[in-house]
N, C-alpha and C positions, 0 to 999 in steps of 0.2 A: 510572476510566471511569464516567460517570453515564448516566442515562436518555436524555439528549439525544443521545448517540452513536447508539444504535439508531434513534431517531426521525429523526435527520438523514439517515441513509442509506436508511431505509425510504422517506422522503418524496422523497429526491433520486433514487432508483433509476430512475424513469421518464425523468428528464431529464438524468442524469449525463453523457451523451455531449455535451450542449450546452455544457459547459464547454471543449470542444476545438474547434478549427477543423474537424478531420476525425478523428473517433474511430477510424475504421478504419485511417487511416494511423498513428495513435498506437499501436495494437495492433501493427502490423508493426514500427515503428520501436523500440519498447520491447522487444518480443521479441527483436529482433536484438541490441540492446545488452546486455540481461540474459544472453542466451545466451553472448555473447563473454566476459563476466565469469565466468560458471559454468564454461564450457569451459576457462578458463585455470586452473582449480583441480582439474581431473580429467584423467587421461590420455586421449588420443585414442581409445584402444580402448574406453572406457566411454561415449563420447559418446551413442550411440543407445540406451542402456539405463537412462538415469537416470530414477529416480522423483522426483516433485516434489509437495510439498504447498504450495499457495498458501493461507495460512491467514487472509488478509484480501482476499479475491478481489474484493470489490465486484461490479461488473457484468461482470467477466471480462477486463478489459484485459490483464493480464499472463498470466493462466492460458491465454487463447486464443492470444496471441502465442507462448507457449512450447510449447503443444501443436502449433501449426503447425510448430514446428521439431523435433518428434520426441520431446518428453518425454512420459513417462507421467504425466499430471497429475491430481491430485485437488485440489479446491478448496472452501474453506469461508469463511464470513463470519458475523459476529454478526447481520447484517441479512437476514431471510428474503426481503424484497422484492428485495434486490440479488441474492441467490442465484437467485431465480426468473427474474430478468432475465438473469443470466449463463448460466443453463442454456438459455434460449431462444436467446440469441446464439451459444452454442457449437453448438447444433443447426443453426442457420442456416449456420454455417461447415462443417458436416459433421464435427465433431470429437467424439471419445469422451472426455469428461471426467467424472469422478465428483464430483458436487457434494453439499454438505451444509451445514447451519446449525451452526456451533460458535463458541464463545468461545475466543480464543487463550490465555486464562488457564485453560482446562480441556481443552486439546487431548488430553492423555494419556488422559482419560476419553471424550472425544467422538469421537475419530477412530481407527479401527483401523489397525494396521500401522505400519511405520517407512519413512522416506524417505531418499533420497540427498541431497535438497535440501529445506529448509524456506524459504519465501519470505514476506516481509511487506513489501509496497511501498506507495507513495502516502501516506507519513506516518501510517500507522495506529497504530503503537506509541505515539506521544505522546498518544493518547486516554487512556492509562493515567496518571491524575493523581497517583497516590501511589507511593512506593517499594515498598510491599508488593505492589501490583498489577504493577508493573514486574518485580520479582524473580520473582513467580509465573509471569508470561508467559515469561520467559527460561528458567525450569526446564522449562516445557512444550515450549518449542522444542527444548531439549536432549533431552527425553524422546522426541521424535518423530523424531530423526535416527538413521540407521544409524551404526555406527562409521566414522570418517573422513568422516561427512556434513558438508554445508556449509549454514550459515545465511546467508541474504542478506536484508538489511533496507535500505529506503530511507526517509529522513526529511528534513525541511527542514534547512537549515543554521542550527540554532538558536544556535550559538556566535556567529554574526554578528547574528542577528535579536534576540537577547536584549540586546545592546548598543544596537541601534538603536531597538527598540520601534516599528516602523512601525504606522501606524493604518489604512492603506488600501493595497490592491494596485493596480498599474497597470491600468486598464481595458483589456480586450482586445476589439477590435471584429472581428466576424465577419459573413459574408453581406452584404458591402458596407455595413457599418454598421447593419444591421437586427437585429443581436444583439450585446449588450454584457454582458460577464461581469467581475465584480470582487467584492472582499471588503472589508469593514470589520473591523478587529481592535480589540477592547476589552480592554486589558491589566489584569490584576489589580494591586493596589497594590504587591505585592512583586515584580512583573515576572517571576514564574515560570510563569505560566499566562495564557491569554487566551481570550476568546470569539470565534468566527469567525461573521460574518454573510455568507453567500454569496448574491449577487444574480445572477439571470439576467434581463436586460431584453430583450424581444423584440418586434419589429413583425411582425404578421401580418394581411394583409387590411386594412391601414390602421389597425389598432388596436394599441396598445402594452400589453404585459402585463409585470408584474414578479413574479418568483418569488423567494421569500426562505427560506433555510434556516439554522439556527443550530446550532452545536455548540461543545465545549470542547476545548482542547488544553493540554498541558504544553509549556513550552519546554525540551525535553529536550536537554541538552548531551551532546556526544560522550563525555566522560569518564564522566558518569553512566551512560550506556548500556554503555560498556566495563566498568565495575565490576560492573554487574548481570549481564552475560553471563559474566564471569570467575567470579563467585560461583556461577553455575549450572554451571560446569565447562567452558565453551567456551573455546577457545584460538586462537592465531594470528589475533587480531582486527586487521582492517585496514580503513582508510577509503579509498575511491576516489572522487575528486572529479570534478565535471562537466567540467572542462577536459581531464581525461584520458579520461573514458569517453563523453562526449557525452550522458549521461543528465541529466535536469533536476533531480535531487537527489543529494546525496551517497549512495553505496552502502557499506554495511558488510558485510564477510564475516567469518565465524568458523567454526572447525572443532570437531567432536566426535571425540576420540580415546579 
């Protein structure tokens, strides 16, 4: 992870919702889908007592959605601006979520307590560009879980993307064509990492504006993540794919015993 990661999310925090057609619908839909996956891993009797740490909460998309469904949610992120926005949004929803700024490479030091579920969604882990960072984060995920706790991670399908090396995402048009969202990807020569240039082009009052944000990702393969999680002591590693879950990214689950 480099300095661009924090700057990317700090700068994007105010406008993050604009990358979706309707962010509030996304909150509800993702909360429902993730809840279904989580509940499949716990007995029904525990459903309304689960504590959850969203350790890459951004502006609160998953944290809010899961708090609405009865989870006892704590939420952290490396971006102070994102956490501030998430806290404001949760308050507007009337939800009691404990927020804080924390790096998921140092959760064991930065966050008090243990949790039934640790969540990192929206492709956050691939910001860890080296194996040493990845292994350190996995150790911290393990450290924050209760016994029999569940880790849940969502990332892009890099097993496919690393073969294709796409250079641009399909532009998405919202607000009757007055808002266009897309990304340009600049791949490293070895094909193992890439820079993302996120664009939000918007027409307001007859004037077009372009917002540009840039960050770095590792094209993290499933087996690479599996190995790092196993080394940290996590077991029962499973991948759940969009065709089965309806979620927009592959979902990984793993247990601490």
